[in-house]
MARBALO-839985 format. One line per field, with one value per residue: residue number from 1; residue in three letters; x, y, z of N, C-alpha, C, CB in turn. Coordinates in steps of 0.001 Angstrom, whole numbers. Each point is the difference from the previous one (the first is absolute). Glycine has a CB too. Layout:
lummar	NUM; ...
paza	ala; ...
nu	X; ...
nv	Y; ...
nw	Z; ...
cau	X; ...
cav	Y; ...
caw	Z; ...
cu	X; ...
cv	Y; ...
cw	Z; ...
cbu	X; ...
cbv	Y; ...
cbw	Z; ...
***
This chain:
lummar	1; 2; 3; 4; 5; 6; 7; 8; 9; 10; 11; 12; 13; 14; 15; 16; 17; 18; 19; 20; 21; 22; 23; 24; 25; 26; 27; 28; 29; 30; 31; 32; 33; 34; 35; 36; 37; 38; 39; 40; 41; 42; 43; 44; 45; 46; 47; 48; 49; 50; 51; 52; 53; 54; 55; 56; 57; 58; 59; 60; 61; 62; 63; 64; 65; 66; 67; 68; 69; 70; 71; 72; 73; 74; 75; 76; 77; 78; 79; 80; 81; 82; 83; 84; 85; 86; 87; 88; 89; 90; 91; 92; 93; 94; 95; 96; 97; 98; 99; 100; 101; 102; 103; 104; 105; 106; 107; 108; 109; 110; 111; 112; 113; 114; 115; 116; 117; 118; 119; 120; 121; 122; 123; 124; 125; 126; 127; 128; 129; 130; 131; 132; 133; 134; 135; 136; 137; 138; 139; 140; 141; 142; 143; 144; 145; 146; 147; 148; 149; 150; 151; 152; 153; 154; 155; 156; 157; 158; 159; 160; 161; 162; 163; 164; 165; 166; 167; 168; 169; 170; 171; 172; 173; 174; 175; 176; 177; 178; 179; 180; 181; 182; 183; 184; 185; 186; 187; 188; 189
paza	unk; unk; unk; unk; unk; unk; unk; unk; unk; unk; unk; unk; unk; unk; unk; unk; unk; unk; unk; unk; unk; unk; unk; unk; unk; unk; unk; unk; unk; unk; unk; unk; unk; unk; unk; unk; unk; unk; unk; unk; unk; unk; unk; unk; unk; unk; unk; unk; unk; unk; unk; unk; unk; unk; unk; unk; unk; unk; unk; unk; unk; unk; unk; unk; unk; unk; unk; unk; unk; unk; unk; unk; unk; unk; unk; unk; unk; unk; unk; unk; unk; unk; unk; unk; unk; unk; unk; unk; unk; unk; unk; unk; unk; unk; unk; unk; unk; unk; unk; unk; unk; unk; unk; unk; unk; unk; unk; unk; unk; unk; unk; unk; unk; unk; unk; unk; unk; unk; unk; unk; unk; unk; unk; unk; unk; unk; unk; unk; unk; unk; unk; unk; unk; unk; unk; unk; unk; unk; unk; unk; unk; unk; unk; unk; unk; unk; unk; unk; unk; unk; unk; unk; unk; unk; unk; unk; unk; unk; unk; unk; unk; unk; unk; unk; unk; unk; unk; unk; unk; unk; unk; unk; unk; unk; unk; unk; unk; unk; unk; unk; unk; unk; unk; unk; unk; unk; unk; unk; unk
nu	709; 1415; 1685; 2770; -1006; -1073; 2045; 1139; -2427; -1558; 1674; -369; -320; -1424; -1823; -1304; -1140; -2037; -1803; -750; -785; -3054; 800; -2991; -1634; 2873; 1947; 1870; 195; -2771; 1213; 2773; -1563; -1265; 3460; 1198; -2141; 677; 3177; 3; -1849; 964; 2379; -772; -1897; 2398; 1856; 51; 2568; -3218; 2210; -986; -2570; 1046; 1598; -2661; -2551; 1342; 183; -3095; -538; 3343; -1606; -3060; 45; 2328; -2042; -2147; -1756; 3085; 1745; -562; 2003; 1916; -453; 510; 3269; 605; -665; 1897; 2813; -3; 233; 3479; -2421; 1732; -63; -2702; -1295; -86; -1531; -2616; -495; -536; -2890; -2267; -1899; 118; -3239; 749; 3318; 1329; -1637; 890; 2948; -1308; -2206; -97; -1713; -1988; 338; -742; -2617; -1537; 729; -1335; -2679; -247; 55; -2437; -2121; 1236; -685; -2810; -374; 1120; -1321; -2562; 751; 229; -3476; -1173; 1322; -240; 2705; -569; -197; 1727; 2072; -869; 177; 3418; 781; -996; 1988; 2597; -107; 1335; -462; -3125; -485; 1442; -1771; -2522; 697; -363; -2582; -1474; 968; -1027; -3025; 12; 605; -1932; -2223; 429; -722; -2943; -1179; 1509; -2293; -2961; 374; 1523; 2976; -3109; 1171; 2614; 657; 1814; 2028; 1005; -281; -1576; -2760; -522; -1733; -2813; -1041
nv	-1252; 2309; -1715; -55; 3419; 1812; -1406; 2632; 1123; -1218; 1923; 3442; 1353; 316; -2786; 871; 2507; -2726; -797; 2957; 285; 190; -2595; 1386; 556; -2004; 801; 1430; -3457; -943; 1086; -2245; -2640; 889; 261; -3048; -1178; 1212; -109; -3181; -496; 2029; -1156; -1878; 1898; 1565; -2497; 1030; -985; -1720; 2097; 2354; -501; 232; 2970; 1972; -1019; 1883; 3489; 685; 1942; 876; 3054; -725; 2015; 1092; -406; 1525; -2787; 481; -358; -2631; -1306; 1801; -443; -3088; 441; 1153; -2598; -2180; 1525; -221; -3365; 349; -199; -1217; 2918; -1942; 1687; 2904; -880; -1092; 2597; 1315; -1354; -557; 2808; -2223; 1237; 1498; -1148; -175; -1841; -2186; 483; -3409; -2459; 1797; 1536; -2059; -1069; 2898; 656; -2387; 629; 2667; -1872; -2278; 1802; 2093; -2108; -905; 2618; -281; -2458; 839; 1858; -2192; -1757; 2653; 863; -2877; -305; 2972; -883; 2484; 969; -1811; 973; 3034; 265; -1497; 1728; 2876; -1305; -516; 2828; 2735; 133; -535; 2036; 2156; -983; -652; 3401; 1341; -806; 1074; 2517; -218; -1271; 2200; 2301; -1408; 275; 2633; 604; -1397; 1595; 2714; 409; 296; 2691; 1746; 176; 2551; -647; 744; 2637; -1642; 3178; -1925; -2908; 1877; -1569; 3329; -1425; -1007; 1739
nw	133; -906; 2806; -1502; -970; 3065; 2805; -369; -522; 2592; 2167; -1451; 2785; -3143; 115; 3213; -1433; -2534; 2561; 128; -3190; -31; -2280; -565; 3715; 372; 2266; -2605; 1254; -2307; -2509; 1111; -18; -2954; -973; 990; -1369; -2887; 26; 358; -2732; -1670; -336; -1789; -1721; -695; -680; 3233; 1351; 1365; 1012; -1102; 1285; 3101; 131; -1338; 2183; 1911; -1573; -1285; 2514; 1193; 904; -1470; 1398; -1826; -3145; -470; -495; -1224; 2353; 847; -2315; 1570; 2867; -119; -1556; 2132; 2158; -2193; 537; 2976; -17; -1752; -2429; -2016; -1635; 485; 2612; -1466; -3080; 1709; 1380; -2706; -752; 2547; -1497; -3051; -22; 2840; -860; -2253; -1652; 2206; -738; 1148; -918; 2723; -832; -472; 3104; 1284; -1644; 880; 3508; -61; -918; 2352; 2846; -1301; -377; 3356; 964; -1309; 1159; 3347; 3; -579; 2967; 2349; -1007; 1387; 2613; 752; -1333; -1580; 3368; 1914; -2308; -168; 2511; -487; -2283; 1946; 2348; -2181; -1623; 1979; -3087; 505; 2294; -1474; -2725; 2315; 1151; -2775; -1107; 2203; -449; -2860; 1209; 2077; -2327; -1805; 2493; 275; -2977; -10; 2202; -1216; -2523; 1620; 1480; -2426; 1380; 739; 3118; -1312; -784; -1534; 405; -2670; 1170; 2674; 1183; -89; 1663; -957; -2957
cau	-765; 512; 244; 1740; 813; -270; 102; 593; -858; -953; 538; 238; -794; -743; -1078; -780; -1122; -974; -1183; -779; -241; -1484; 310; -1274; -756; 650; 1303; 742; 806; -795; 83; 1183; 107; -1015; 701; 1058; -739; -235; 1083; 667; -470; 268; 1386; 269; -681; 888; 1301; 626; 734; -951; 606; -147; -1648; -709; 860; -387; -1538; -111; 645; -319; -1037; 572; 47; -1331; -872; 797; 45; -1171; -189; 998; 1265; 280; 938; 1471; 166; -12; 1386; 1036; 54; 662; 1382; 577; 42; 623; -287; 571; -518; -1122; -996; -239; -651; -1407; -565; -59; -958; -836; -1308; -504; 242; 282; 1348; 803; -215; 922; 1109; 585; -1020; -85; -977; -1489; -697; -89; -1333; -1478; -295; -427; -1505; -629; 30; -839; -1615; -110; -301; -1460; -1053; 75; -543; -1632; -550; 317; -1030; -841; 231; 407; 1584; 725; 40; 1000; 1257; 66; 141; 1305; 969; -115; 749; 1466; 574; -201; -51; -1362; -923; 21; -773; -1369; -269; 41; -1309; -974; -131; -276; -1414; -665; 62; -996; -1365; -286; -73; -998; -1482; 671; -31; -1285; -729; 624; 875; -276; 321; 1446; 736; 1393; 428; 1218; 47; -69; -1357; -159; -1000; -1157; -755
cav	1189; 1592; 517; -55; 998; 1282; -78; 1389; 1247; -177; 41; 1480; 828; 831; -869; -332; 1428; -32; -491; 1261; 1123; -56; 67; -178; -381; -1419; 174; 71; -1202; -761; 365; -404; -1537; -658; 339; -1181; -1318; 50; -127; -1216; -656; 781; -286; -750; 300; 958; -286; 937; -830; 9; 768; 1497; 401; -161; 1061; 1292; -232; 90; 1257; 895; 1054; 539; 1487; 626; 1318; 1377; 237; 114; -1049; -86; 143; -815; -1281; 490; -25; -1290; -423; 482; -568; -1402; 191; 409; -1541; -898; -629; -21; 890; -558; 123; 1271; 220; -434; 870; 1359; -33; -801; 700; 180; 1265; 1452; 362; -541; -1227; -1004; -233; -1255; -942; 370; 1072; -403; -825; 860; 688; -856; -509; 1425; 403; -1108; 110; 916; -617; -830; 929; 527; -1163; 120; 1409; -99; -1206; 277; 989; -622; -346; 982; 81; 1532; 1015; -28; 177; 1351; 956; -85; 322; 1396; 397; -301; 673; 1279; 630; -141; 953; 1298; 584; -197; 1111; 852; -124; 473; 1383; 817; 14; 598; 1618; 209; 63; 1262; 1182; -219; 513; 1364; 520; -26; 930; 1128; 279; 1178; 302; 395; 906; -418; 747; -630; -1329; 176; 77; 907; -226; -89; 939
caw	-154; -261; 1264; 283; -605; 461; 1445; 536; -83; 754; 1181; -31; 725; -921; -430; 1135; 587; -827; 609; 450; -970; -1057; -1215; -788; 1175; 685; 489; -1091; 82; -662; -1585; -478; 8; -1291; -1240; 19; -472; -1412; -554; 183; -1174; -1305; -531; -938; -1244; -717; -203; 786; 1254; 1228; 991; -415; -99; 1418; 795; -470; 492; 1509; 208; -977; 627; 1048; -41; -921; 528; -297; -1493; -798; -791; -767; 595; 1119; -582; 281; 1335; 391; -434; 395; 1577; -535; -167; 1314; 720; -656; -1007; -1208; -994; -629; 778; -38; -1248; 159; 865; -591; -765; 455; -133; -1462; -890; 386; -8; -1280; -528; 224; -1063; 200; 122; 1455; -24; -485; 856; 1250; -536; -161; 1388; 906; -602; 432; 1442; 305; -176; 1167; 1291; -64; 278; 1360; 841; -375; 665; 1475; 327; 289; 1456; 712; 213; -904; 548; 1107; -258; -54; 1269; 541; -722; 124; 1245; -235; -1096; 42; -1168; -403; 762; -241; -1192; 25; 783; -765; -551; 711; 196; -1158; -148; 1047; -483; -1314; 576; 845; -1111; -662; 753; 390; -1545; -224; 862; -453; 989; 105; 1404; 239; -1043; -103; -541; -802; 406; 1295; 563; 663; 1138; -19; -418
cu	867; 774; 1505; 610; -460; 189; 632; -552; -1303; 254; 567; -762; -849; -1041; -1186; -959; -935; -1407; -911; -382; -1288; 540; -1106; -1131; 411; 1343; 816; 924; -1032; 12; 1572; -31; -800; 1071; 1269; -588; -179; 1358; 690; -615; -106; 1315; 141; -760; 557; 1460; 870; 604; -1103; 624; -202; -1364; -443; 634; -557; -1591; -114; 526; -608; -809; 577; 23; -830; -821; 720; 85; -1377; -449; 1010; 1267; 373; 782; 1487; 593; 204; 1444; 960; 440; 565; 1601; 855; 200; 948; -459; 686; -668; -1596; -1286; -493; -672; -1413; -950; -474; -1341; -1457; -1347; -416; -1498; -4; 1449; 643; -265; 1036; 1022; 492; -1310; -411; -1034; -1533; -471; -491; -1302; -1418; -235; -674; -1427; -885; -166; -897; -1546; 18; -332; -1245; -994; 290; -422; -1599; -185; 55; -1175; -1139; -76; 272; 1445; 676; -17; 758; 1555; 245; 216; 1569; 1046; -6; 698; 1517; 542; -227; -202; -1519; -1024; 222; -632; -1429; -468; -187; -1332; -1395; -400; -375; -1432; -798; 114; -703; -1576; -475; -460; -1195; -1279; 229; -565; -1507; -629; 440; 982; -223; -26; 1187; 501; 1215; 476; 1245; 26; -235; -1531; 22; -927; -1440; -567; -679
cv	1384; 89; -34; 1465; 1625; 37; 1239; 1346; 16; 442; 1641; 896; 870; -862; -431; 1117; 49; -686; 1035; 1131; -560; -225; -315; -761; -1396; 143; -290; -1429; -1184; 100; -650; -1544; -429; 218; -1123; -1203; 227; 86; -1482; -939; 575; -74; -860; 192; 972; -377; 699; -620; 265; 811; 1636; 545; 67; 1224; 1552; 52; 804; 1447; 1042; 1344; 436; 1721; 603; 1055; 1151; 306; 213; -1341; -223; -95; -1041; -1347; 422; 277; -1368; -700; 87; -759; -1638; 76; 75; -1439; -919; -1008; -28; 937; -449; 210; 1506; 290; -651; 944; 1183; 28; -795; 963; 191; -311; 1357; 72; -567; -1349; -987; -285; -1517; -1024; 54; 738; -264; -944; 906; 918; -815; -457; 1088; -72; -949; 132; 1070; -338; -1011; 745; 562; -911; -410; 764; -272; -1133; 230; 955; -723; -669; 976; 207; 994; 1188; -68; 222; 1360; 970; -511; 483; 1567; 78; -225; 771; 1430; 985; -105; 784; 1237; 304; -262; 1358; 1305; 131; 375; 1387; 791; -328; 733; 1454; 73; -101; 1272; 1169; -286; 654; 1445; 974; 229; 1231; 1261; 277; 1609; 371; 226; 591; -237; 1320; -641; -1496; -71; 154; 1054; -92; 130; 1425; 1080
cw	-24; 1266; 36; -780; 575; 1750; 684; -60; 776; 1614; -33; 813; -1026; -752; 1260; 187; -1330; 456; 671; -791; -688; -1358; -432; 1113; 444; 333; -1136; 169; -730; -1345; -169; -156; -1282; -1332; -65; -474; -1498; -554; -133; -1098; -1305; -870; -1087; -1389; -1078; -454; 862; 1103; 1307; 1100; -14; 367; 1435; 902; -437; 514; 1191; 276; -823; 461; 1215; -92; -1134; 18; -194; -1464; -222; -913; -1155; 460; 725; -344; 181; 1291; 667; -709; 752; 1635; -415; -327; 1350; 1032; -687; -984; -1318; -1063; -559; 808; -187; -1559; 12; 749; -828; -842; 400; 39; -1610; -131; 436; 337; -1117; -270; 241; -875; 316; 284; 1449; 395; -319; 902; 1408; -409; -96; 1493; 947; -320; 678; 1529; 62; -114; 1254; 1164; 19; 321; 1481; 795; -236; 1138; 1577; 234; 606; 1496; 1135; 226; -733; 905; 1215; -359; -386; 1073; 690; -502; 291; 1164; -185; -1018; 11; -1163; -466; 859; -121; -1441; 154; 967; -872; -899; 599; 203; -1073; -240; 861; -498; -1087; 365; 448; -1064; -548; 807; 219; -1352; 5; 611; -287; 1176; 265; 1403; 208; -954; -128; -765; -621; 732; 1543; 369; 907; 1195; -487; -652; 969
cbu	-1878; -2089; -2216; 266; 264; -1741; 158; 1656; 956; -572; 562; 593; 1720; 2009; 1961; 1810; 1927; 1954; 1292; 1023; 2614; -1579; 2119; 1483; -1920; -1368; -484; -99; 1480; -1104; -1738; 1114; 142; -2903; -732; 1167; -1356; -2281; 22; 448; -995; -1423; 656; 612; -1761; -1333; -540; -1461; 2941; -927; 1607; 1566; -593; -284; 2335; 1831; -307; 385; 2033; 59; -2064; 1371; 2273; -63; -1101; 1442; 1992; 711; -2267; -1320; -278; -2089; -1766; -400; -1273; -2924; -530; -724; -2484; -2382; -688; -1327; -2439; 931; -1687; 680; 2715; 1530; 889; 2047; 2280; 943; 1427; 2689; 2064; 1875; 541; 2301; -882; -2343; 13; 1784; -1242; -1599; 855; 2439; 851; 2086; 2010; 359; 1489; 2829; 1722; 311; 2032; 2184; 681; 919; 2293; 1906; -390; 1519; 2160; 638; -107; 1242; 2217; -329; 801; 2774; 682; 68; 769; -2039; 17; -995; -1885; -1690; 172; -1171; -3099; -743; -155; -2081; -2032; -287; -242; 1088; 2553; 691; -249; 2032; 1892; 74; 1294; 2464; 1329; 582; 1457; 2384; 355; 508; 2123; 1894; 366; 1903; 2361; 1254; -626; 2549; 2096; 86; -304; -2005; 1726; -1055; -1497; 350; -1242; -207; -1201; 1620; 1567; 2398; -500; 671; 1672; 166; -177
cbv	-1368; 1264; -759; -3178; -1827; 344; -2445; -1134; 234; -1789; -2907; -440; -37; 1567; -918; -1361; 1926; 103; -2012; -567; 870; 1822; -338; -275; 1457; -1435; -550; 2902; 848; 41; 2654; 2034; -288; 884; 2812; 897; -503; 1090; 2349; 395; -973; 1421; 328; -1354; -496; 1502; -484; 1613; 486; -2299; -1971; -350; -1280; -2874; -1750; 102; -2405; -2659; -1126; -2109; -1019; -2389; -137; -1726; -1147; -355; -1396; 2546; 340; 931; 2090; 1046; -775; 861; 2000; 20; 477; 2329; 1667; -540; 1163; 2644; 126; 509; 310; -2280; 443; -1640; -1918; 477; 96; -2228; -817; 296; 331; -1601; 1298; -656; -1313; 444; 206; 1447; 1113; -736; 2715; 1115; -1450; -70; 1175; 309; -2191; 44; 1277; -1091; -1583; 1753; 785; -1351; -831; 1371; 29; -1469; 597; 1392; -985; -740; 2077; 566; -1565; -259; 1528; -42; -1777; -307; -2245; -587; 469; -1570; -2240; -681; 227; -1505; -2070; 543; -610; -2153; -1962; -649; -499; -2210; -1399; 162; -324; -2968; -1158; -334; -1552; -1818; -308; 41; -1898; -1777; 570; -1143; -2121; -681; 361; -2095; -2225; -1125; -1415; -2451; -1512; 902; -2057; -126; -1110; -1558; 1563; -2865; 1650; 2478; -547; 1003; -2304; 903; 908; -1813; -1723
cbw	1168; -1408; 1122; -142; -2268; -2286; -334; -516; -2182; -1838; 221; -2051; 1986; -243; -1856; 1050; 1637; -1535; 285; 1707; -413; 1280; -10; -2610; -723; -1288; 2329; -224; 2451; 1736; -274; 1040; 2722; 1036; 105; 1886; 2275; 104; 775; 2596; 1543; 1209; 2045; 1909; 1437; 1303; -2118; -698; -881; -545; -85; -1945; -2307; -138; 3; -2244; -819; 554; 549; -1437; -897; 170; 989; -32; 1738; 2013; -702; 8; 687; -1152; 19; 1014; -1950; -1899; -140; 224; -1712; -1712; 1400; -1136; -2140; -312; 638; 1750; 1202; 649; -666; -1047; 1568; 1925; -1156; -50; 1917; -100; -1466; 1296; 2381; -876; -1372; 915; 2297; 403; -1534; 1032; -177; 984; -1906; 33; -630; -2372; -1079; 736; -1358; -2669; -284; -196; -2427; -1954; 647; -642; -2990; -921; 129; -1610; -2573; -515; -558; -3034; -2017; 110; -1839; -2441; -1109; 833; 364; -2424; -1112; 1027; -523; -1550; 573; 661; -1746; -1149; 1442; 681; -1207; 1781; -505; -845; 1409; 1601; -1519; -338; 1872; 286; -850; 768; 1522; -1023; -813; 1965; 734; -1560; 631; 1976; -622; -1076; 1405; 1475; -1337; -136; 1707; -1525; -703; -2060; 644; 1223; 347; -67; 1351; -532; -1962; 16; -243; -1962; 1661; 1984; -1627
***
């Protein structure tokens, strides 16, 4: 199986911390392990190196929240290079967001791109299935507590919704009761 090829990475602190991070409403570690599983079984069909595919799959979304849809592949490839992974692993990681990112140039890149899409579909089905049992909402609450990045992003979104809601409500009644002088508030009329 693929466990012996990724044992060293599974015990690395950056991979361990993915258990407490969100990735589209599921734990990021679950998404990475699904990608590993799909990569392992897809590699022979593409004629790609299984070890490279599996290691790239485990590292392809590390620090993904610091980038965008098109740039987080390069960030994860840089992390893989810092961890001492070969160039083939980094090349596969850079192009895993195809068609939103660069086109894969290697067979391993194609395997990872397909495996990532399949893992995302599996994540979605696991999340929807968990909605019926309540497990997805429980996991989401737990991850909100453990992932400071997600919690702060969620708080910012909630704050923006509150402010826009207040502005809409005030806009309906009008702001005739309050006088503005440029950007500075002067006081009541």
